[in-house]
C-alpha positions in Angstrom: -8.0 -6.5 21.9 -9.5 -3.2 21.0 -9.7 -0.7 18.1 -7.0 1.7 16.9 -6.2 3.9 13.9 -3.2 5.6 12.3 -3.0 8.1 9.5 -0.1 8.7 7.2 0.1 11.7 4.9 1.5 10.3 1.7 1.8 13.8 0.1 4.4 14.9 2.6 5.6 11.5 3.7 4.8 11.9 7.4 2.2 11.1 10.1 -1.0 13.2 9.8 -0.4 15.0 13.1 -3.3 17.3 14.0 -5.9 15.6 11.8 -9.5 15.6 13.2 -11.1 12.2 13.4 -14.6 11.2 14.6 -15.6 7.7 15.6 -19.3 6.7 15.2 -21.2 3.6 16.1 -23.6 2.9 13.2 -26.9 1.1 12.9 -28.3 1.2 9.4 -28.6 4.9 8.4 -28.1 6.0 12.0 -24.6 7.1 13.2 -24.0 8.0 16.8 -20.9 10.0 17.7 -18.7 8.0 20.1 -15.5 10.1 20.0 -14.2 13.3 18.5 -10.4 13.6 18.6 -7.2 15.0 17.2 -4.3 12.8 16.1 -1.0 13.2 17.9 2.5 13.8 16.5 2.7 10.2 15.3 -0.7 10.4 13.5 -2.2 8.2 16.1 -4.7 8.5 19.0 -3.2 8.9 22.5 -5.2 5.9 23.6 -7.1 3.1 21.9 -10.5 4.1 20.4 -11.8 1.1 22.3 -9.8 -1.0 24.7 -10.1 -4.8 25.1 -13.2 -4.6 27.3 -15.2 -1.8 25.7 -15.2 -2.9 22.1 -18.5 -4.4 21.0 -19.4 -6.4 17.9 -21.2 -4.2 15.4 -20.6 -1.6 12.7 -18.6 1.6 13.0 -17.5 4.6 11.0 -14.2 6.5 11.2 -14.5 10.0 9.7 -11.3 11.7 8.8 -11.2 15.5 8.1 -8.8 15.3 5.1 -9.4 18.7 3.6 -9.1 20.5 6.9 -5.8 18.7 7.6 -4.3 19.6 4.2 -5.5 23.2 4.3 -3.9 23.6 7.8 -0.6 22.3 6.2 -0.9 25.1 3.5 -1.8 22.9 0.6 -3.7 24.8 -2.1 -6.9 22.8 -2.7 -9.4 23.2 -5.5 -12.9 24.4 -4.8 -14.7 22.1 -4.3 -12.1 19.8 -2.7 -11.6 16.4 -4.4 -11.6 14.8 -0.9 -13.2 16.6 2.0 -14.0 13.9 4.6 -13.0 10.3 4.2 -15.5 8.0 5.9 -14.5 4.4 6.5 -17.4 2.1 7.4 -16.3 -1.2 8.9 -17.6 -4.1 11.0 -16.3 -5.7 14.1 -17.2 -9.4 14.3 -14.6 -10.7 16.8 -14.1 -8.6 19.9 -11.3 -10.9 21.1 -9.2 -9.7 18.2 -7.5 -6.3 17.6 -8.9 -4.1 14.9 -6.5 -1.5 13.5 -7.8 0.8 10.8 -5.0 2.7 9.1 -5.5 5.4 6.5 -2.9 6.4 3.9 -4.1 9.7 2.4 -3.3 12.6 0.1 -5.6 15.4 -1.2 -6.3 13.1 -4.2 -6.4 9.5 -3.0 -6.6 7.2 0.0 -6.3 3.5 0.9 -7.0 1.5 4.0 -6.8 -2.1 5.2 -7.3 -4.0 8.3 -3.9 -3.8 10.1 -2.6 -5.6 13.1 
């Protein structure tokens, strides 16, 4: 069914349009960059990160450039930033299911879950 993500900016109450996101395939301590992208106006990717046929079982990392996003929005962040990059490491066990990895984020906190 594929892999997708969605980011909501909980500080401003809107999608995190323009946030930079990287997707890695991981194997132990090794992370291989698969995609480097920018979220659209709805805080989503324009296409699935993996479609139904290309998703493989294994471990992955989504890396969200949180500080860069909030700085671009004009938010005054401390030095050093409390959150710079949020890395979400997750596993895909069932390639016949959809994996949706949403992120709700502010400069001070984040949460995630496996969505539908």
